[in-house]
N, C-alpha and C positions, 0 to 999 in steps of 0.2 A: 040450627043452633038449639043449644040447650041452655035454658037458664040456671043461675046459682041454687035457685029453690031445688029444680029438679035434680041435680048434683048431690044436694044435700040429702033428699030422700033416698037416691040411690046408694049413696055411701053409708046412710043409716041402716037401709035394709041388708045391705052386705054386711055391715059390722054384725046387726043382729043374728044374721043366718050363719055366719061363722062362728060365732060365740055359740050358737045351739049346736051345731054338728061340732063343733069342739068339744063341748061337754058332753055328748052323747059318746063320742070317740073315746073320752078319758073313762067315762064310766063303763063302758064295753072292755077297755083295756085293764083297769082294776081289776073286774071280775077275772079275766083270763089270767092275768097274774095271780089272783087269789088261789085258782085252782091249779096253776101251775107251782106254787108254793106249797100246797097241801100235799 
């Protein structure tokens, strides 16, 4: 059985990870779009 504190840690970790991956994907997409538009 997992306690509430563990769930908070897991959700926080997932949120930070998803946010970081999202930022990396967005920066890559912006670079790709700029290359296409040039």
